[in-house]
C-alpha atoms as one frame of an Amber mdcrd trajectory, in Angstrom:
protein
  -0.033   0.005  -0.019   1.218   3.454  -0.906   1.500   5.837   1.985  -0.427
   9.118   1.646   1.261  12.250   3.274  -0.664  14.207   5.857  -0.080  16.785
   8.596  -0.892  16.816  12.244  -2.016  20.302  12.847  -0.381  20.571  16.276
   2.729  21.288  14.091   1.284  24.607  13.269  -0.689  25.406  16.401   0.635
  28.976  16.926   0.000  29.781  13.266  -3.585  28.443  13.492  -4.275  30.723
  16.552  -3.008  33.767  14.686  -4.860  33.024  11.361  -6.683  29.667  11.159
  -7.993  30.000   7.574  -4.846  31.743   6.282  -2.686  28.933   7.648  -4.955
  26.290   6.124  -4.501  28.085   2.727  -0.691  28.059   3.137  -0.699  24.274
   3.875  -2.825  23.648   0.852  -0.380  25.586  -1.291   2.556  23.451   0.186
   0.578  20.352  -1.081  -0.985  19.007   2.091  -4.372  17.508   1.533  -4.749
  15.134   4.423  -5.047  16.544   7.918  -5.025  15.170  11.424  -6.841  17.704
  13.499  -6.663  18.518  17.237  -9.711  19.027  19.426  -9.544  20.215  22.988
 -11.830  20.890  25.886 -11.787  24.519  26.941 -13.789  26.620  29.263 -15.919
  27.709  26.209 -16.416  24.167  24.990 -14.625  22.025  22.449 -12.137  23.837
  20.286 -10.456  22.890  17.056  -7.711  25.545  17.741  -8.622  29.176  16.936
 -12.016  30.758  16.922 -13.590  28.609  14.267 -16.659  26.203  14.347 -16.483
  22.641  12.931 -18.944  23.673  10.197 -16.680  26.421   9.015 -13.639  24.219
   9.228 -15.431  21.699   6.909 -16.442  24.462   4.544 -12.860  25.705   4.264
 -11.401  22.157   3.867 -13.825  21.527   1.027 -12.997  24.821  -0.581  -9.319
  24.037  -0.384  -9.498  20.413  -1.553  -8.433  19.128   1.866  -9.886  16.629
   4.161  -9.825  15.794   7.910  -8.752  12.151   8.207  -8.828  12.089  11.873
  -8.639  14.119  15.161  -6.425  13.913  18.261  -7.871  14.515  21.704  -7.167
  13.730  25.430  -9.078  10.504  26.264 -10.243   9.910  29.818 -13.336   9.541
  32.047 -14.184  13.247  31.386 -14.051  13.050  27.553 -17.234  14.497  26.009
 -17.804  11.647  23.563 -21.116  12.951  22.202 -19.524  16.326  21.419 -16.298
  15.036  19.945 -17.957  12.524  17.826 -20.326  15.080  16.547 -17.470  17.534
  15.778 -15.708  14.792  13.944 -18.779  13.890  11.869 -19.205  17.564  10.940
 -15.579  18.003   9.789 -15.632  14.672   7.897 -13.168  12.866  10.178 -13.654
   9.140  10.735 -10.871   8.622  13.377 -10.296   9.691  16.929  -6.838   9.418
  18.341  -5.774   9.472  21.824  -2.905  11.958  21.930  -1.257  10.890  25.206
  -1.540   9.024  28.431   0.470   8.266  31.453   0.911   5.248  33.717   2.363
   4.642  37.126   2.308   0.842  37.099   1.011  -2.228  35.288  -2.546  -2.072
  36.959  -2.809   1.509  35.586  -2.181   0.203  32.114  -4.705  -2.658  32.563
  -7.319  -0.228  33.833  -6.583   2.041  30.872  -7.020  -0.846  28.412 -10.426
  -1.804  29.878 -11.694   1.740  29.595 -10.116   2.113  26.162 -12.055  -0.847
  24.860 -15.231   0.748  26.074 -14.282   3.983  24.376 -13.668   2.058  21.258
 -17.213   0.788  21.325 -18.523   4.324  21.818 -16.428   5.540  18.855 -17.651
   2.553  16.639 -21.221   3.270  17.363 -20.566   6.837  16.118 -18.864   5.609
  12.888 -15.299   6.421  14.225 -12.158   4.259  14.662 -10.322   4.870  17.922
  -6.525   4.693  17.828  -3.695   5.348  20.286  -0.623   7.586  19.593   2.551
   6.900  21.436   5.259   9.009  22.968   8.328   7.619  24.719   6.734   6.556
  27.974   4.750   3.678  26.453   8.014   1.868  26.340   8.357   1.855  30.114
   8.664  -1.610  31.574   6.314  -2.653  34.337   6.727  -6.239  35.688   8.685
  -7.271  32.601   6.337  -5.910  29.981   6.301  -2.607  28.177   3.141  -0.418
  28.364   2.692  -0.855  24.543   2.947  -4.718  24.899   0.324  -4.588  27.546
  -1.968  -2.357  25.330  -1.452  -4.711  22.379  -2.476  -7.641  24.468  -5.352
  -6.248  26.427  -7.221  -4.011  23.865  -9.680  -5.316  21.349  -8.064  -5.545
  17.815 -11.499  -4.593  16.269 -11.963  -1.540  18.510  -8.415  -0.125  19.146
  -5.739   0.704  16.449  -2.438   2.416  16.731  -0.672   5.273  15.310   3.123
   4.657  15.590   5.264   7.759  16.186   8.618   6.628  14.926  10.467   9.484
  16.600   9.013   8.897  20.023   9.540   5.153  19.641  13.289   5.820  19.137
  13.192   8.069  22.196  11.668   5.200  24.038  14.665   3.084  23.178  12.941
   0.768  20.705  13.154   0.012  16.901  10.205   1.476  15.018  10.502  -1.179
  12.335  10.266  -3.913  14.930   7.144  -2.272  16.276   5.602  -1.811  12.895
   5.828  -5.629  12.535   4.636  -6.293  16.068   1.520  -3.971  15.693   0.774
  -5.571  12.259  -2.549  -4.502  10.823  -3.372  -2.463  13.955  -0.867   0.119
  12.840  -3.018   2.268  10.606  -1.066   5.482  10.643   2.499   6.743  11.222
   3.866  10.106  12.736   7.157  11.279  11.342   9.580  13.981  12.360  13.393
  13.813  12.651  15.927  13.699  15.465  19.020  16.118  15.499  22.406  14.575
  16.196  22.687  16.953  19.152  19.697  15.543  21.034  21.456  13.341  23.577
  20.790  10.972  25.280  18.532   9.598  22.496  16.711   7.375  24.932  14.680
   9.475  27.360  14.201   6.426  29.598  17.972   6.650  30.304  17.057   9.953
  31.908  13.755   9.256  33.509  14.074   5.535  34.173  12.394   2.548  32.441
  10.104   1.594  35.220   9.435   5.058  36.901   6.178   6.870  37.207   6.450
   9.316  34.168   4.000  12.171  34.220   3.305  15.104  32.011   5.812  17.031
  33.893   8.611  14.703  32.594   7.135  15.071  29.142   7.258  18.798  29.347
  11.036  18.569  29.924  11.316  16.833  26.529   9.719  19.774  24.693  13.027
  21.353  23.639  13.053  22.788  20.091  16.639  21.623  19.717  15.540  18.075
  20.063  13.314  18.211  16.983  13.954  18.909  13.380  12.374  18.628   9.975
  12.167  15.366   8.063  15.474  14.679   6.173  17.561  17.105   8.382  18.294
  14.694  11.271  19.582  11.206  12.054  16.698   8.951  11.736  16.600   6.269
   8.903  13.212   7.600   7.716  13.556   5.887   4.301  13.854   2.648   5.955
  10.771   3.304   8.035   8.750   4.261   4.977   9.939   1.313   3.062   8.851
  -1.065   5.809   5.544   0.490   6.232   4.915   0.370   2.486   6.027  -3.251
   2.402   3.753  -4.268   5.258   0.869  -2.428   3.689  -1.196  -1.675   6.820
  -0.569   1.991   7.477  -2.486   4.366   5.082  -1.032   7.639   6.091   2.242
   9.169   7.312   1.605  12.388   9.107   4.208  15.093   9.536   4.356  16.157
  13.109   6.948  18.464  14.648   5.971  18.884  18.310   7.923  22.181  18.792
  10.128  24.230  16.589  12.430  27.198  17.048  11.794  28.407  13.548   8.649
  29.333  11.476   6.107  26.575  11.795   4.760  26.727   8.257   8.227  26.889
   6.712   9.189  23.842   8.823   6.306  21.649   7.605   6.932  22.824   4.068
  10.520  21.411   4.383   9.284  18.174   5.881   6.680  17.792   3.087   9.160
  18.140   0.306  11.674  15.856   1.848   8.986  13.280   2.813   7.552  13.293
  -0.752  11.053  12.756  -2.150  11.770   9.917   0.108   8.513   8.258  -0.725
   9.147   8.641  -4.464  12.513   6.853  -4.005  11.032   3.758  -2.399  11.001
   0.606  -4.253   9.547  -2.462  -2.563
């Protein structure tokens, strides 16, 4: 299966706040057609980033020849499933991704899996596919098993899929290719960015501990712009990842995502788009 290029809009979050529609127009000019949105709970209600309604987002996407493939959100007991599913339906999205979660021990993971299966049923009833997006902490080890291994074993394959972030997998001390194979047809999407040579140590678990209780406070410590760079400008063997994903044929999209940047957000994702497009064109399986 050929991978289609997309963009996780978290990569241009500041630009969207300044000018949502103008930023979408710039992204369309770059060549992006597939978008992974972000939806957040705010004091004013659910927000797609910027002062814009789901119906207006859909109108602009249609005008620009773009589509919302899916949408990231925080998933927990306080999630407004009715509102989030309705917003996704309105913008044309068919996927809801859990953007992040944290675990203190094995039982935390098992409890999460039980709840996540229930959330998967809710999403399915609304015509949505639920999936989980990893950072580095999912490769913590609790009682001899990684969080990701526990998730894979204790979530329903029909209800829960995965979006493998190759950068964060590397920063969790594992090989993304090995994990693509392990996830199999449950890996329906990829996230891609690049790792500068100066980002040391590569494995964040060497810093925080493989079996420690990692919280959002530890994650915030990793959000250093010097630890992220555009696709093709770092050290990751991205061509190998793309070739393996194409060979396996399960993932449909590879989304550019740069969590933070010291430069211009839109210029950064333009560079990543051009380099990712070139790498995909060079792949022969």
